[in-house]
N, C-alpha and C positions, 0 to 999 in steps of 0.2 A: 504494500500500500504506500502510495506517495502522498505525503502531507505537504500542502502549500502554506508556508508561514509568512508570506510577505504582505499580509493585509491586516488592517486594524479592526475593521467592522464585520468581516466575514471570515469563516473558516472553510477550507476546501481540501478534499482528499480525492485522489484518483486510485481506484482499486480495480486492476485489470482494465475493463472497458467502461467502467462506471465512474462518473464524476459526481460527487456529492457536495453541494454548496449549502452552508448553514449561515444564515443571517445571524450575527452574533452580537446583538445589543439587547440582551434580555432585560436589563434594568429599565429600558424604555420600550419594552415589548417589540424589539427589533424594528422600531421606526427608522426610516431611512433619512439620511441627511446628505449633504453634498459629497462627503467622503465615501459613504456606502455606494452612492450612484456611480462615482468614478471607479471604485474598486470592482463593482459588478460589471461595468462596461469593459474594464481591462481584462477581467477573468473570462467573460463570455467571448471576447475577441480572441483570446488565446485558445479557448476550447474549440472554437469554430475551426481553427486550423490544425488542431491536434488529432492525428489519425488514430491514436490509441483510444481516445474517448469516443464512445458510440452512444451513450445515454447519459443524460444529465438530470439529477434530482435536486430540487430547490426546497429548502425547509427553513424553519426558524428554531433558534435555541430557546429552551425553556418552555413556557406555557403558551406562547403566541407564535403565529406565523409572521405577521408583519402588521403593525398598527398604522401603516401609512407614513405620511411625512412627520418628522420629528417636530414637536411643538416649539422647542427651543430654536431650531433652525427656522421655523416659520416666523418666529418673532423677529429674527434678523431679516428675513426675506421681505417682510412688509415695509421695511425701510429702504429696500433696493429701488433703483430707478426702473422704468419700464424696460430699458435695454438690458439691465442686469437680470431682471425677472425673466425676460425672454431667453437669455442665454442659459439660465438654469433650467427652464422648461424644455428647451430644445435638447439639452443633454439628457433629461429624463425621457423625452420622446425617442431619442436615439437608442437608449437602453431597451425600451419596450420593443422597438422595431427589430433590434438585433436579436433579442430573445425570441421573438415571434418567428423570425426568418432563419435562425441558425439551422444549419443542415443536419441536425441531430435531434432525436426525440427528447422532449423535456417533460418532466413530471413535477408537479407541485405537490409536495407532501404537506398538506395543510393540517398542522397539529394544534391550531388554536385560532385566535382572532386574526382575520384578514380584512382590514378596514381600509377604505379609501384606496390609496395607491397600493396597499397590500393586496387588496382584491384584484387590482390591476396586474400585479406581479403574478398572481395565480392564473389570471385569465389569459396571459400571453403564452402560458405553457400549453403543450399539446394535450396533456392529461392533468386532471385535478382529482386527487384522492384525498378526501376529507375525513378526519377522525370525528368522533361524536362530540368533541370539545370545540370543534371549529365553529366560528361565527363569521358571517360575511356581511359587509355593509358598504354601500357607496353613499357615504354620509356628508359629502362635501357641502350640500345645500344648507346644512345646519350651521356651517361656518360662513355662509354667504359666498360660497365658491361653487364650482362645478367640476365633475370628473372629466375634464377636457382631454388631457393627454391620453388617458386610458380608454376613452370612449370608443375609438374605432375597434379596439380589440374586444371589449365587452359586447358591443353591438354585433360583431361577427360571431361571437360565441353563443349569445342567447337571443339575438334578434331585437327589433325595436320595441315590441310590445312589453317584453320583460324589462327592458332598460327604462322605458317610461315609468314603470312602477317603481323600480329600484332607485333610479336617479332622482325622481321627483319626491319620493317619500323619504328617502334616506334611511329606511327601516333596516333593522338587523334580521338576518335569517340564519337558521341553523343548518347543519350538514344535510339533513333530509330535505329541507326546503330547497337548498342549493342544488341538490340532485334533481328534484322535480322540475326546477326552472332551467336546468341545463348548465349551470355554472360548474357543478362537480360531475365527474364521470362515475365516481363511486363514493359512497358514504359507508364507513365501516366503524366498528367499535374501536376506541382509542388503542386498545391492546392489540388490534389486528392491523394497525396502520403500516407497520414495517413489513409484515408478511404480504400485504396487498401491494405495496410498492415493489417488493422483491419479485412477486409473481409477474407483475407487469414488466419489470425490467428484463426478466428472463424471456418473456414473450418477444420483446423488442430485439434482444440480442440474438434470437434465433432467425432473424430476418437479415437480408443483405443490407449492409450499411449504405452502399451507393443507392440501392432501391429506396431506402427510407428517406435519404436526402432528396431524391427526385420526387418522391411522394409529396414532401413538404413544398417543393418548388411548384409542382403540378397544382396542388390545392391553392396556393397563393395566386398563381397566374390565371387558372381557369375560373376561380370564383370572382375575379375582377374583370372578366372579358366577355365579349359576345361570342355565342357559339360558333358563328361563321368565322370568327377571327382566330380560333384556337385549333382548327382542324389540322393544319400542318404541324403546329407545335406538338400536339398530342401524338400524331403519327411519327414524327421524328423522335420523340421521347422513347416510345416503345421500340422503335427500330434500332436505336442506338443501344438500348439496354439488352436487346436480344443478342447482339453481337459482342457485347462487352465481356470481359473476363468474368465478372461476377455473374452475369446472366447465363453464360455458358456453364459455369460451375453449378449454379442453382438448378438448371434443367438437367444436367448430367447426374447430379445427386438424386434428384427426384426419380429419374428412370432407373438408376442403379440402386435405389432403395437404401440410401445412406444419408448421413447428415452432410450438408455443405461445409466447406472449410472455414466459414466464418462463424458457425454455430458454436456457442460455448457450452461447456458441460454444466 
């Protein structure tokens, strides 16, 4: 297991093909500030290029996943100029976009409260597994703000109808409600959280890493395009994968009734 010690607000380990990132500010319920945003940006940028890493899990230290923006940081931000606020917001937007488009499956292990931007950090992940202590809220309106930077990803995840309810009311929902509304993929007992994450991780590691990366690219491009505009792109995608080393190995393994060379034990 490789431990990454170069960060102040997050902990990270890489064990074989799995990278685990822990937001590590439990004294403030893992609320993010400028430092955490920069550190997450740096780490996700590195992991995007790391061939060893094939699955990424994001979680929080202690009882919370992430309580959104740090209130002490927000006290400073209110005194920033428009230009300074814009710069900070663009950096957060860059983090969400990077996490959403990174060519590796991402899992949010929601072990507790995911509030405001914390719910956004969960929403940009491909999978959200919530323990029964999880609470979700998009409560920005209670502060006279809006969930602006995270809105594209939450809308993509659950649709406009659910977002109207959650954005405008700011109410908190539990793990089962999050599951029914589409925010969570699974809701499990707190004691089963690790086994549920591990089960999903193993499912993902049994698939071709190049194919998974192309699936994410496919979903991103196809969901934002007209059908007539993606015919060639989709045809080129499958044609290139069929003749790729990974595609050839996957089909050979299927016909030879064996595991492909990327599958982990």
